[in-house]
Every structure is written in structure tokens, then in C-alpha cells.
C-alpha positions as CSV (number, residue, x, y, z in Angstrom):
1,M,29.6,7.5,5.1
2,K,30.5,9.6,8.2
3,A,28.1,12.3,9.4
4,L,27.8,14.6,12.4
5,Y,24.6,13.9,14.2
6,K,22.6,16.0,16.6
7,S,21.0,13.4,18.9
8,A,19.5,15.7,21.6
9,A,18.6,19.3,22.4
10,A,21.8,19.7,24.3
11,P,25.5,20.7,23.6
12,G,27.5,18.4,21.3
13,L,27.5,16.5,18.0
14,T,28.2,12.8,17.4
15,L,30.3,11.4,14.6
16,V,28.3,8.5,13.2
17,E,28.2,6.2,10.3
18,R,25.2,6.5,8.0
19,P,24.2,4.7,4.7
20,E,25.2,6.5,1.6
21,P,22.2,8.2,0.0
22,T,20.5,6.7,-3.0
23,P,19.8,9.3,-5.7
24,G,16.3,9.5,-7.1
25,P,14.9,10.9,-10.3
26,G,16.5,14.3,-11.0
27,D,19.1,13.9,-8.2
28,V,22.9,13.9,-8.5
29,K,25.1,12.0,-6.1
30,I,28.5,13.7,-5.5
31,R,31.6,12.5,-3.8
32,V,32.7,14.8,-0.9
33,L,36.4,14.9,-0.4
34,R,36.5,17.5,2.4
35,T,34.0,19.4,4.4
36,G,34.1,22.0,7.2
37,I,32.1,23.5,10.0
38,C,30.5,26.9,9.6
39,G,29.4,29.4,12.2
40,T,25.8,28.2,12.1
41,D,26.9,24.7,12.9
42,L,28.9,25.9,15.9
43,H,25.9,27.5,17.4
44,I,24.0,24.3,16.9
45,E,26.9,22.3,18.4
46,S,27.1,24.4,21.5
47,W,23.3,24.7,21.8
48,D,23.5,28.4,22.8
49,D,20.8,31.1,22.5
50,W,21.5,31.5,18.8
51,A,21.0,27.8,18.0
52,A,17.3,28.1,17.1
53,V,18.0,31.2,15.0
54,A,20.8,29.3,13.2
55,Y,18.4,26.5,12.4
56,Y,15.7,28.7,11.0
57,S,18.3,30.7,9.1
58,Q,19.4,27.5,7.3
59,S,15.7,26.7,6.6
60,F,15.2,30.1,5.1
61,R,18.0,29.5,2.6
62,F,15.8,26.8,1.1
63,L,12.5,28.5,1.7
64,P,13.2,32.2,1.0
65,T,9.5,33.1,0.5
66,E,8.2,31.1,3.5
67,A,6.6,33.7,5.9
68,R,6.2,31.0,8.6
69,T,10.0,30.4,8.8
70,L,10.5,34.2,9.2
71,Y,7.9,34.3,12.0
72,S,9.5,31.3,13.7
73,R,12.9,33.0,13.5
74,F,11.4,36.1,15.0
75,V,10.2,34.1,18.0
76,A,13.8,32.8,18.6
77,L,15.3,36.3,18.1
78,D,12.9,37.9,20.5
79,R,14.3,35.9,23.3
80,I,17.9,37.0,22.7
81,P,19.3,40.2,24.1
82,G,20.1,42.4,21.1
83,G,17.9,40.5,18.7
84,A,15.2,43.1,18.4
85,Q,16.4,44.7,15.2
86,W,16.9,41.3,13.5
87,A,13.4,40.3,14.7
88,I,11.8,43.5,13.3
89,R,13.5,42.9,10.0
90,D,12.2,39.3,9.8
91,L,8.6,40.4,10.7
92,R,8.6,43.2,8.1
93,R,9.5,40.6,5.5
94,A,6.8,38.2,6.9
95,V,4.2,40.9,6.7
96,A,5.2,41.8,3.2
97,L,4.7,38.2,2.2
98,K,1.4,37.7,4.1
99,P,0.0,41.2,4.8
100,G,-3.3,39.8,6.0
101,E,-1.8,37.6,8.8
102,A,-2.9,39.3,12.1
103,S,-0.3,37.6,14.3
104,Y,2.6,38.9,12.1
105,N,1.2,42.5,12.1
106,F,0.5,42.4,15.9
107,W,4.0,41.3,16.9
108,L,5.7,43.6,14.4
109,A,3.7,46.5,16.0
110,R,4.7,45.4,19.5
111,L,8.4,45.2,18.6
112,L,8.3,48.6,16.9
113,H,6.4,50.1,19.9
114,N,8.9,48.7,22.4
115,D,11.8,49.9,20.2
116,G,10.6,53.4,20.4
117,E,9.0,53.5,16.9
118,V,5.6,54.1,18.3
119,V,4.0,56.0,15.4
120,A,5.3,53.4,12.9
121,A,3.6,50.6,14.9
122,R,0.1,52.1,14.6
123,P,-0.9,50.8,11.1
124,Y,0.2,47.3,12.1
125,Y,-2.0,47.4,15.2
126,L,-4.9,48.3,13.1
127,A,-4.2,45.5,10.6
128,A,-4.0,43.0,13.5
129,R,-7.6,43.8,14.4
130,S,-8.7,41.7,11.5
131,D,-8.5,38.6,13.8
132,A,-10.7,38.5,16.9
133,E,-7.9,36.8,18.9
134,F,-5.8,39.9,18.6
135,D,-8.5,42.6,18.5
136,H,-8.6,43.7,22.1
137,D,-4.8,43.8,22.6
138,A,-4.2,45.4,19.2
139,L,-6.8,48.1,19.9
140,W,-5.6,48.8,23.4
141,F,-1.9,49.1,22.4
142,Y,-3.0,51.3,19.5
143,C,-4.8,53.6,21.9
144,T,-1.9,53.7,24.3
145,S,0.4,54.7,21.5
146,F,-1.4,58.1,21.7
147,I,-0.5,58.3,25.4
148,D,3.1,57.3,24.9
149,V,3.5,59.8,22.1
150,Q,1.0,62.6,22.9
151,D,0.6,63.8,19.3
152,D,-3.1,63.5,18.6
153,L,-5.7,64.0,21.4
154,D,-8.6,63.6,19.0
155,A,-7.4,60.2,17.8
156,L,-7.0,59.1,21.5
157,L,-10.5,60.3,22.3
158,E,-11.9,58.4,19.2
159,C,-9.9,55.3,19.9
160,S,-10.7,55.2,23.7
161,E,-14.4,55.5,22.8
162,T,-14.2,52.5,20.5
163,L,-12.2,50.5,23.1
164,A,-14.6,51.2,26.0
165,G,-17.6,50.5,23.7
166,A,-16.1,47.2,22.5
167,Y,-14.8,46.0,25.8
168,P,-16.8,47.8,28.5
169,E,-16.0,45.3,31.3
170,F,-12.2,45.7,31.0
171,G,-10.4,48.0,33.5
172,T,-7.8,48.7,30.8
173,S,-10.5,50.1,28.5
174,W,-11.6,52.6,31.1
175,M,-8.1,53.5,32.1
176,V,-7.5,54.8,28.5
177,R,-10.9,56.3,28.3
178,A,-10.6,58.1,31.6
179,L,-7.2,59.5,30.7
180,A,-8.4,60.7,27.3
181,L,-11.4,62.5,28.8
182,V,-9.4,64.0,31.6
183,G,-6.9,65.3,29.1
184,A,-9.7,66.9,27.1
185,R,-11.4,68.3,30.2
186,D,-14.5,66.6,29.0
187,P,-17.6,66.7,31.2
188,D,-17.9,62.9,31.0
189,A,-14.4,62.5,32.6
190,P,-15.7,62.0,36.2
191,A,-17.9,59.1,35.2
192,A,-15.1,57.5,33.2
193,V,-12.7,57.8,36.2
194,A,-15.3,56.3,38.5
195,R,-15.8,53.4,36.1
196,F,-12.1,52.8,35.9
197,R,-11.7,52.8,39.7
198,E,-14.5,50.2,39.8
199,L,-12.9,47.9,37.3
200,A,-9.2,48.5,37.8
201,D,-6.9,45.6,38.7
202,A,-4.4,46.9,41.2
203,R,-2.1,44.0,40.4
204,D,-1.4,45.5,37.0
205,P,1.4,48.0,37.5
206,R,0.2,50.3,34.7
207,Q,-3.3,50.5,36.1
208,E,-2.0,51.0,39.6
209,A,0.3,53.8,38.4
210,M,-2.7,55.4,36.6
211,L,-4.8,55.2,39.7
212,E,-2.1,57.0,41.7
213,Y,-1.7,59.6,38.9
214,L,-5.5,60.4,38.9
215,T,-5.5,60.6,42.7
216,S,-2.6,63.0,42.6
217,Q,-4.5,65.2,40.1
218,G,-7.6,65.4,42.3
219,W,-9.6,62.7,40.6
């Protein structure tokens, strides 16, 4: 029989001859009189940015409850301009299927945070802390959510204390702690600022900007 074959990770399809399939137990062999090319196949043929998304989309048709397929499609979507909302949708479904998976929770939180849904991201950051691999980043981004949306100084103080206690050798920990204590006019603020200056990495734009801000405020 004739078949369109994808021989390489590059544009193009090849028309080839392949043996007719042999049906097994429970299978049905049908005669195909005509076929066509769908939009998914066109992306795979042209090998554009949507090709990987198209592949995982086809896989998901046959594995509709497979969280890993949704996660893989998110990875592909996250690389495409305009793919964020689709990626968020896929990760929401992946988290619903496997709520205890830290990586799904963490990346859903990051997408929501970057998309401006900062408050909505917070519970997913906390869920991601169940895995030590994600604990520092999840806790740090959770704390910074109270800086990006200044809605709860007490929560920022509590979070920054936990962060600095768990990761005392990280400049990022003391950046958040210093900012929280300065904002609260806490008497421990000078010590936290000094510790941040000691550990800060000037190559990190966010830490560099925070150093400049503290200097401009007389710290």
C-alpha cells in the first residue's frame, strides 16, 4: 500500500510503498478508497513551530487521560509566541489528572504568574514544594508574588522568613527578606540589607535592580 512517510526532522513527506497490515485478534482490516491531508499533517509536513504541538495533539486523541502527553504539549506550546493560553489550559488539565506532580504545579504557576494571574499562581507554587527539586524556586517565586502584587505584607514577611531560614546562603533569599523588612520598617531590616549586599549576585538583573533601589532609599 502507499503511505506518506516522515523520514527526518525536517520539512517534507515521502510517498512510499509499505506492506499491507496484517490484522490481529480483535482487529478489523478496512479498504481505504480515498484519504486526505488534515491541518495537523500540514504542520508536520512543513515542520514549523506547531509541528510538535500537532504531534502531541494527535497522541492526546488516543490517550485523553494521559497527563504526560499534556505536559509534553505544554513544553512545545511554551516555545511558540501566542501559545501561553493553550499551555495554561493543558497544564490545568495535567494538574487535575495528577495533582501531586510537582513539576506540573510549578510550571502552571510560572505560566499564570507570567500571564499576570499572580494570585492564582500561589497555590500551585505551594503544591510544587512537595518535591525538593522545585522547593527553592517555588518558594522564591511564591514570595515574589507578594512583591509583584503588594496585597499582603504579613504573608511576605512570613514567606521571606521561611525562605531565608531554608536557604540562608542565597542572595535571592535575602533580597526578598530585606525588602519585606524594609517595607515593614522592622528593626531587623539593616541586618537583612547587609546580608543581601554580602550575598547578592550583580549579574542577576533583578538583584542588581534591588541593590540600586535600596541605595536610592538610603539603605
